[in-house]
N, C-alpha and C positions, 0 to 999 in steps of 0.2 A: 565864142559860140554863135553860130548863125541863128537869127531869129526865125523860127519856123512859120510856115503858113498855117493859119487856123481854119479848119473846115467845120462849118456849123450846119450845113444843109445835107440831108441824106441823098439829095439829087445831084450832088456835085459829081462831075465826070470821073474824078479820081475814085470816089466811093463806088460808082457803078462799075468801073473797071476792076476794082478789087473784088467786088461781089461776083463778077463774071468768072473769076478764077476758081469758084466752087465747082465749076464744070470741068470734067476731065479733058475734053477736047480743047477748051480754052487754055488750060495749063500746059498741055502738050504742045500746042501751037506756039504759045509764048515762051515755052521752056522756062517756066517759073514754078517755084514751090511757094505755097502759102503757109506761113508759120505763125501760130498764135501762142503767146505765153512768154514771160520774161526769161525763164530758164532755157526754154527751147531756142529762143533767139540768141541767147548768149552762146549756147553750144554750136549753133550754126555759124556764128561769127568766129568762134575758136577754131572751127574746122577749116577755115580759109575760104569757105563758100562766099561768093560775091553777093553782098546785099544790094537790092535795087531800091526798095522803098520801105519806109517805116511809118506806121500810123499809131498814135498813142493818145490816151486820155488820162491826164494827171489825176482826175477825180477818182480813178481806180487804184492809183499807186499805193502800195503798202508802206513804202518809205520814200522819202525824197532822194535818198542816195541812188535810187534806181535811175534817176535822170542822167546819170553818167553814161547809160547805154545809148542815149541820143547822140552824144558826142562821138561815141565809137562808130555809130552808123555814119555820121557825117564825115568822119575821118576816112572812111572807106568809100566815100563818094555817093552814098545813098541819099535820096531825097526824103526829107522828114516832114511829117505833117501832124500838127496837133489837131485833135478832133474833139467835138463836144461829146458829153456822155450819150446824148441821143443818137449821134452818128455812130459812136462805137457800139452801142447796143445793136445797131443794124449790121455792123461789120462782124461782130463776134459770132463764132459758132460754138463756143463753149457755154455751159450752163452758168459757170461762175467766172466771168472774164476778169483778167487782172490789168487790163488797159493797154496791152501790147499786141500788135499784129504787124507782120512785115512780109516782104517777098524777097526771094533769093533766086538768082540764076541757077538753074539745076536741070540736069538730065542724066539718066542712067549711063553708066560707062559701057562702051562696046566691049564685048567679051575679050577681044584681042588686046585691050588696054588695061585689063585687070592686072594688078601687081600681085604676084604670088610669093609666098615664103618657100624655103627649101623643102618643107613638108607641107604642101598646100592643104588647107582645110576650108571646104566650100559647102554651103548649104543651098539646096535647090528646093524651091517651093512651087509645086505645080498646081496652077489654077486656084490657089487660096483666095477665096472671094471676100472674106471679111477683113476690112482694113485694120481693125483692132488686133486681129490675130497676126497679121503680117507685121504690124508695128511691134508687137510683143516679141516676135521671133527676132526682129532686128535688135531689140534691146538686149536680149540674151546673147545673140551672136556677137555684138560689140563687146559686151562684158567678158566673153570667153575668148576673145582674140581671133575670131573667125576671119579668114582672109576676105571673103566676099559672100554675099547672098544673091542668088540669081532667081528671078521670077520667071518660070517657064510657062508659056502660053497663058500669060497673066490675065486675070479677070478684073483686077483693080490696078491702078498705077501707083508708082512709088511716091508721087507727090500728092496723093490723096491726103487732105488735112488730118483725117483720123488715123492714117498710117503714121504721120509725123507726130501726132499727139500721143499715140500709144507707144511710140518708140522713144518718147522723151527726148527727141532730138538726135537719137543714135543714127538716124538716116544720114546725117551729115558727117558722122565720124567713121563711117563704114563704107566700103566699096559695094555698090549695088549695080545690078545689070538686069536687063530683060531680054529674053530670047525665046525662040521656038524650041520645042523639045529636040528637034533634029540638030539645031545649031548648038544647043547646050551639050548634047551627047558628043558631038564631034569635037567640041572644045575640050571636054573632059578626057577623051581618048588621046587627043593631041598632047595633053599635059600628063598623061599616064596616071590619072587619079583613079583609085578604086571606087566603084560606085556601090554604095550601101543604101538599100531602099527599106523604108519602114512600112510594114503591112501586117495587119492582125493575123493573116493566114500563115505567116512564116513559122517554122518550127524551131528556129534558132533565136535564143535570147539576144537582146541588143547589147549585152555586155560581153558576148562571146568573141566577136571579130577583133582583129588587131588593127587599131586605128592610128598607129604611130607613124605610118608613112602617109603619103598623099592620099586624101580621101574626100569624097563628096557624099553628103547625106541628102537623100531625097525624101520629101514628104508631100502628101497630097491633101485633098480636101477632107474635111471631117465626115461628110456624107458618103462620098464615093471612094475615098482613098486615091492612091496613085493609079494612073491609067495603065493599060496593058503595055504601052510603049516602054515605060520605065521598068516594069516588072520583068519584061522579056529581056531587057538589056542589063539587068543588075548583075554585079559580081557576087553579091550576097544580099539575101533578104532577111530582115530581122524583125522581131516583135517585142513589144513591151508586155510582160505578163500582167494579167488582170484577174482579179479574184472577186469582183463585185458583180452586180447585175447589169451595169452599164457597159456596153461593149466597146467603147472607145473613149480616149482622152481628148480634151481640147487640143487642137493641133499645136498651139504654142506651148502647152505643157509637155506634150510628147517631144517637141523640138528641144526643149530645155533639158529633158532627161538624156536624149541622144547626144546633144552638144557637150554636155558636161561629162558624159562617159568618155568622149574623146579627150577632153581636158584631163580627166583623172588618169587615163593611160599615159598621156604625154608628160605628166608632171610627177 
């Protein structure tokens, strides 16, 4: 095992470079994803995503067995740095850090490179602005075997640390893309997928359509819903029935209901 460099100063250039990745523009320019957490780092490695750097603070480890992760990063060619607790406190963006944070080479796939099954199942998220919601949708989509999730006219980027955190690392196990509304619609038509949009104004329940063939589910923001672009181009609009006084579900909860209706019909 290679003896790592130990960083004790929060002013170290490596520390400053890692902190800079909290900014979206820096992440997109560097084409890097910032990942914190032992489990999330393991999932990213398992997905085959290339690790670049690993920073760890043994003072936070729950078990010494976790140290094996360092060797796995080194075996994949990543640079590994042990840091002091004081430095890690500066690096961590979680409330209760576990001593692990790293970077991976990552960028969304172009639409043309997405691999689709015989009966494609795709989820579109238009303008979803809260990283936690986007990450939760990814987690559900990965569990349900969705082919890909596409962010349309995105307001947050896939490598936002809170997207990764909420997805529990599912970002690295699932195909994701980002595109304009027009690009995404053209791609759907090219692959002959039926477009189902979710909107509270629809008169058809979300359980009514036949989801067994190629389908794309489109969801919008909690405040404004889908834009007129998607509503006008939909093959079918559906609604989730509500009986309380609140007029909408959290978008990730709505996504889970819709996604698992597809799973129910297909299984």
